[in-house]
C-alpha positions as MATLAB code, in Angstrom:
seq = 'MGVEKIIHEQGQGDAVQKGQTVTIAYTGWERVKGTADNVWEKGSKFDSSVDRNQDFVVPVGVGRLIKGWDEGIVGMKPGEKATLHITQGIPGVIGEEADLIFDVSLKSFK';
ca = [
      13.033   -1.621    1.961;
      11.498    1.633    3.083;
       8.050    3.161    2.916;
       6.814    6.733    2.736;
       3.137    7.537    3.223;
       1.026   10.469    2.095;
      -2.408   10.606    3.738;
      -5.051   12.003    1.393;
      -8.063   11.485    3.656;
      -7.933   10.978    7.423;
      -9.712    7.990    8.910;
     -11.775    7.815   12.095;
     -11.665    5.603   15.164;
      -9.033    3.170   16.367;
      -5.843    2.499   14.416;
      -4.875   -0.870   12.923;
      -2.463   -2.830   15.100;
      -0.008   -5.537   14.103;
      -1.755   -8.915   13.732;
      -5.213   -7.529   12.948;
      -7.027   -8.424    9.725;
      -7.732   -5.526    7.379;
     -10.152   -5.045    4.499;
      -8.600   -2.724    1.923;
      -8.951   -1.572   -1.655;
      -5.728   -0.807   -3.526;
      -4.099   -0.086   -6.851;
      -0.380   -0.589   -7.453;
       1.953    0.998   -9.986;
       5.630    0.780  -10.738;
       7.223    4.189  -10.224;
       8.331    5.850  -13.462;
      12.106    5.621  -13.906;
      14.220    8.701  -14.380;
      12.113   11.105  -12.333;
      13.534   13.141   -9.481;
      13.843   11.231   -6.209;
      11.130   13.309   -4.552;
       8.577   12.895   -7.370;
       6.141    9.986   -7.166;
       5.098    9.554  -10.789;
       2.988    6.497  -11.525;
       4.086    4.247  -14.371;
       2.651    0.859  -15.335;
      -0.247   -0.400  -13.240;
       0.424   -3.998  -12.216;
      -2.419   -4.854   -9.824;
      -5.699   -3.409   -8.588;
      -8.375   -4.760   -6.278;
     -10.402   -1.707   -7.333;
     -10.388   -2.811  -10.990;
     -11.535   -6.290   -9.922;
     -14.198   -4.751   -7.652;
     -12.932   -7.078   -4.927;
     -11.689   -5.998   -1.499;
      -8.468   -7.520   -0.196;
      -8.726   -9.099    3.277;
      -5.449  -10.015    4.995;
      -3.687   -9.864    8.375;
      -1.007   -7.160    8.648;
       2.313   -7.153   10.439;
       2.709  -10.940   10.372;
       4.787  -11.371    7.200;
       1.958  -12.160    4.734;
       2.392   -8.860    2.873;
       5.366   -7.055    1.423;
       7.142   -5.264    4.258;
       6.176   -1.801    2.996;
       2.484   -2.682    3.271;
       2.932   -3.999    6.807;
       4.681   -0.743    7.741;
       2.269    1.543    5.882;
      -1.050   -0.054    6.848;
      -0.381   -0.562   10.575;
      -1.579    2.671   12.174;
      -4.215    3.476    9.537;
      -7.785    4.200   10.655;
     -11.024    3.125    8.926;
     -11.821    5.434    6.032;
      -8.205    6.536    5.634;
      -6.939    6.888    2.075;
      -3.199    7.045    1.502;
      -0.467    6.590   -1.054;
       2.429    4.316   -0.097;
       5.786    4.696   -1.853;
       7.737    1.482   -1.320;
      11.390    1.439   -2.301;
      11.712   -2.172   -3.390;
       9.855   -4.391   -5.833;
       8.022   -7.686   -5.443;
      10.210  -10.654   -6.475;
       8.604  -12.587   -9.315;
       6.104   -9.810  -10.093;
       8.005   -6.508  -10.218;
      11.775   -6.080  -10.407;
      13.396   -6.318   -6.983;
      15.029   -2.909   -7.459;
      11.821   -1.190   -8.621;
      10.064    1.425   -6.551;
       6.328    0.858   -6.131;
       3.400    3.188   -5.522;
       0.148    1.965   -3.968;
      -3.060    3.896   -3.428;
      -4.657    2.210   -0.413;
      -8.057    2.719    1.207;
      -8.717    1.070    4.581;
     -12.346   -0.009    4.737;
     -12.315   -1.878    8.060;
     -10.298   -4.139   10.360;
     -10.830   -6.656   13.147;
];
């Protein structure tokens, strides 16, 4: 599994470290099949804390998230907004060979 990150809005302050608990808002899509490797086209939305109007609070870097989230969220700063392209699915939810795209906004961490 690999992760690429595009930062859309820089955050401020200290960066998230492994083991800290983050509060994030996110939306996840399956990447559209058949597009060029360097194009991140969003396909079917499969989950969104934004749509539920409910922040997601979870520790990072301790194996509770998919590996791409652990890699992509560690190092973010409060207020940062980024897109994570993760090159493997979520077993039982999204095909294990599927590429995923997440828009993630870090609200806070402790």
